[in-house]
C-alpha angles and dihedrals in degrees: 000000000000121000125210119234125190120204132191111212139163115273091242091057091049091051091052091051091050091049095047092045090052092049089051091049092243138119114254093247092052092044092052091047090053092047092051091047091052092048092050090051089049090051091050090050091050092050091050091049091049090052090049091051090050090053091048093048092048092050093243089118130024136210117235131190119251089249092054091046094052093042089056090055093054092059 
């Protein structure tokens, strides 16, 4: 089920959204929804990368060179 969200924003910001949406061939609401979705995906990617770095730093995971990686696949 979709939920409605109302935002207050400066007029200049709204105009930019309208312009960018128009350039993308989308309605402003759809354009904003896509922008929010992309940003949420980026935040998820950053969280996953942060967790991977914690595992590497703790020694739980290790980084290997591309040569070492491919050599391991040949075995």
